[in-house]
N, C-alpha and C positions, 0 to 999 in steps of 0.2 A: 399536505404542502401541496402548492398550486402546479407543480413540475414534476410530482412524482418523485421515485427513487432514481438515484443514479444507475442502477442496474439496467433502467429503459434506456439509456443512453450509449452504455459502452457495450451493449449486447445488441442493439438494434442494428438492422441493415437498411432501414428505412431513411434515406437522407435527411429527411425532415427532423430525425431526431437527434442528428450527428453534430456533436459539439468541438470546436476548434481547439487547437492546441493552448492558447491562451486561456481559454475557458476552463478547459481541461486543470491546468496548472493551478487558476484562482481555486478551482474547488478543492485540489490538493492540498493547497496551503490552508484552506480555509477548516478541512476535515483535521488536519495536524494541530492546529491551534484549538478545534474542539478537545481533539485528545489529550492535548496540554493540559487544557483548563481542568477537564477530569483528572488528572495525573497529578496535578500540582496546583491549581487554583482554587479548588473546591476545599471547604473547611475539613471536611472529610473525604478523602483523596477515593476515586473510584475506578476500577477495571472493568471495562464493557465486556470483554471475552467474546463479542460475536459480532466483530467490526467486518462488515461485505458490503458490496454496493447495494443490495438490497434495502440495507438498514441507513443508509445514508439519502436523506429527505432533501430535495432541492424545492427553494422557494421560489417565488416569482422572477427575483432577480438572479437564479441559480446561487443563492448562497446555500450551503450545505449545511444540514443539522442532523446530528448523531441521533439516531431513534433506537428503539427497543431494546431496553434494560434488563430484560427477562433473565439473564443470565450474568448481570452484573455483579461484582463484589467488592465490598466496603474495605478500604485500606485504613486499618484503625493506628497503623504504624507506619512511617515513613519506609522501613525496610519491610513490609507485610508481604509475606510469601503464601500460596494457597494451596491446599491440596488438590492433586489433579482429579480425584474422585469428584469433587465438588465443581468442576469447572469442566465447560463442554465447549461447542462451538460448530463451526459449519465447515465440513471436509473442504480441503483447498485453501482455506484460511488457518487453520489452526496450528499453534506452534509445536515444534518437534517435544519440547518439555512438558507439554500436556498429555501429551502419550507416553512419555519415557521420562522418568529423573535423571537417567543417563546422561540428558542433554543439558540438564541443570533444574533450577526450581521455578514454579511458575510465579509471574510476578507481571507486574505492569509492562515489562518487556514483550509479554505475550500478545498484547494490543499492537505493540510495535511491529512486531511478526506479521500480524493480519494485515497492519496498515500496508506495510511493504509489498506484498501479495497484490494486495487491491490497486495500489499505485501500478505496479507493474501490469496489472490487467488493462487499468486505463490507457497504459499507452500501446501493449501487446494487441489489444483488441482493436485500437483505434483505426488501424490500416493494415489489416491482415494480408502478407504478401499471397498473391494470388496461386503463386506454385507451390503453397506449404498446403498439406493436409493435417488440419485439426487434429485429426484422429493419431498423427505421427508423434510418437513420442520425443522425437528429435525438434518437433516443432515447440513443444512444451514452453511457453512464453520468457520464464526466467533464463534457462539454460539459451535457448534462441537469442534472447536479446543480450545476455552476458557475450555470448561469441561472436555477434554482430554489432557490437557498441561502437566501434570506431568507424563502422560505415553509414550509421544514422546518418540522415540527411543527403545520401548518395545512392541508398540502395531501392530496389523496385519494391513498393509497397509501403514505404514512407514517404508522403511527400511534405516535405521539412524544406522550408526556405531556410536560408541562412540565417535569416533574423530569429526564426524559432528553433534552429537546431541547438541551441545551448539551451532553452527550455527543455526540450527532451530528453537530451542528455543528462540534465540535472535530474529529472523525475527518475530516470532510470538509476544513476548511480544511488540518489537516496533509497528507492526500493531495494536494490541489492543490497546496501549495508542494513537496511532492516530486516532481511531475511537471512541474515545470518545463524547458521545453526546454534551455537551456544548464545545464550542469552547477553552475557556480559560482553557480546562484541557488537552487538546491537546499540544505535544511540538513543538515547532519552527522548521522547516527542519534543522536549524542548529544544534540543540540539538538532531535531528532525527541521524544525521551523526553522533555524538559524540556517541550514544547510540548503533548503530550499530558496533564501533568499541570497545567498553569497553567490559570486560566480562559480561556474563549473570548472574554472582553472584552479580553484582553491578546494576542489573536493579530489580524493585520493580515489582510485580504482578500488573496491573490496575485493578480498578473495571470493572464488567462485562456491557460492552457496552448494554445500555438499549435498543435500537432499532437494534440491531444485527440481530433480526430476522422479520424487519419489510419488 
């Protein structure tokens, strides 16, 4: 793809690779629609199991395409679940149930978790507060963003205008809902698409993800 992977844009300190908030939001919506199609739109449903910035390719118009289906699994039934032994992924994006069935069964909600981690990464790395040490566990962005949610748009490090504040808050709320520890507490990708298109005032604040600092 002509613009490479999303990873280049959210991990680069080079200003020429910086994307604005509106473009990041459009990319987040596009990825959500792609996953919704895999989970519900295909004749045979597909769970990707390795959603991360490196596997999101951007075309010349920065439209995202989900790539690398090496770990993907087919869902032969609507309620398909998978063995954790047969599923892997990338550390930092893997849902807790993939590590332990104590958290629930492995299913399409595992992709939802990975998507949530990625969308929070898109927001958290967009403008890193200069006073934060990236190696400091207190800065680990899901925790940090959750704690500072109500200050978005007013705090150092987030150059957000009033017009864009709703977009940023919406992405954060959706991301936090997606990384809920229990799979059943996460929205489906269809619901994620709806959430990204509704007003931020219509979205509830989710519980704090208990594993977000792990």
